[in-house]
C-alpha positions as CSV (number, residue, x, y, z in Angstrom):
1,M,0.1,0.0,0.2
2,H,1.3,3.3,-0.9
3,F,1.0,6.3,1.6
4,T,1.9,9.9,1.1
5,L,2.5,12.2,4.4
6,R,1.1,15.6,3.8
7,L,0.1,18.2,6.1
8,S,-2.9,19.4,4.1
9,R,-6.4,18.6,3.3
10,G,-6.4,18.2,-0.2
11,R,-5.2,15.4,-2.4
12,P,-3.6,13.2,-1.9
13,T,-5.1,13.0,1.6
14,P,-8.1,10.8,2.0
15,F,-10.2,13.4,3.7
16,L,-12.5,14.3,0.7
17,V,-13.2,10.6,0.1
18,Y,-13.9,10.2,3.9
19,D,-16.3,13.5,3.7
20,C,-18.3,11.9,0.8
21,M,-18.5,8.5,2.7
22,Y,-19.8,10.4,5.7
23,K,-22.4,12.4,3.6
24,A,-23.4,9.3,1.9
25,N,-23.5,7.1,5.0
26,V,-21.2,4.6,3.4
27,F,-18.9,2.4,5.4
28,P,-16.3,0.7,5.2
29,P,-13.9,2.2,2.6
30,A,-13.7,-1.1,0.9
31,A,-17.4,-0.5,-0.3
32,V,-16.2,2.6,-2.1
33,I,-14.8,3.1,-5.6
34,K,-12.6,6.2,-6.2
35,A,-12.4,6.9,-9.8
36,D,-10.0,9.5,-11.2
37,D,-8.1,10.5,-14.3
38,I,-5.1,12.0,-12.6
39,T,-2.4,10.4,-10.2
40,A,-3.3,12.7,-7.3
41,G,-6.8,11.4,-7.6
42,V,-5.5,7.9,-7.6
43,H,-3.1,8.4,-4.6
44,E,-6.4,9.9,-2.6
45,G,-8.3,6.7,-3.5
46,I,-5.2,4.4,-2.2
47,N,-4.8,6.7,0.8
48,S,-8.5,6.3,1.7
49,G,-8.5,2.5,1.4
50,A,-11.1,2.5,-1.4
51,W,-11.0,0.6,-4.6
52,T,-9.2,2.9,-6.9
53,V,-9.9,3.1,-10.6
54,G,-7.9,5.1,-13.1
55,L,-9.9,6.7,-16.1
56,F,-7.4,6.8,-19.1
57,E,-9.5,8.0,-21.8
58,T,-10.4,11.4,-20.5
59,G,-7.4,12.6,-18.3
60,A,-4.0,13.8,-18.6
61,H,-2.4,10.3,-17.8
62,D,-2.4,7.0,-19.7
63,A,-3.4,3.5,-18.2
64,Q,0.4,2.7,-17.5
65,T,1.0,5.8,-15.7
66,L,-2.2,5.5,-13.6
67,T,-1.2,1.8,-12.7
68,R,2.2,3.0,-11.5
69,A,0.5,5.6,-9.3
70,G,-1.2,2.7,-7.7
71,A,-4.7,2.2,-9.2
72,H,-6.0,-1.2,-8.5
73,F,-7.8,-1.0,-12.1
74,T,-7.8,1.2,-15.1
75,V,-10.6,1.4,-17.7
76,P,-11.2,3.9,-20.4
77,G,-14.0,5.8,-18.8
78,A,-16.7,5.9,-16.1
79,R,-19.0,4.2,-18.3
80,D,-16.8,1.0,-18.0
81,I,-17.1,1.1,-14.0
82,P,-20.3,-1.1,-13.7
83,D,-18.8,-3.9,-15.7
84,L,-15.7,-3.6,-13.5
85,I,-17.6,-3.8,-10.5
86,E,-19.4,-6.8,-11.4
87,S,-16.5,-8.7,-13.2
88,E,-13.7,-7.7,-10.8
89,I,-14.6,-6.1,-7.5
90,H,-17.7,-7.9,-6.4
91,P,-15.9,-11.4,-6.7
92,R,-13.0,-10.0,-4.9
93,L,-15.1,-8.8,-2.1
94,E,-16.9,-12.1,-2.0
95,Q,-13.7,-13.9,-1.6
96,G,-12.8,-11.4,1.5
97,E,-10.1,-9.5,-0.5
98,L,-10.0,-5.8,0.3
99,P,-8.4,-3.0,-1.8
100,G,-4.4,-3.3,-2.3
101,Q,-4.7,-7.0,-1.0
102,S,-4.3,-10.2,-3.1
103,L,-5.7,-13.3,-2.0
104,S,-4.3,-15.4,-4.9
């Protein structure tokens, strides 16, 4: 797991993700998907403990850069997230896997 020590409230700290979780009454972070198209957003998702998805078709970074930043998955755009949830994230959660953890 990658952590970045910062003394600020913005990205890559997890506080914006936590604020959204609080407002939506969602817990735990493993029930959350943080999708972003830049590396700072990927770091924010990793630091929050959420599943982190890099969106490479719309942003400044390609799939390889987002993967190197720590994204658990990369997809072209937000339209691909429902299929990713069904094919990758749900099966992993059912096996007890958490974001950043591999049980295989």
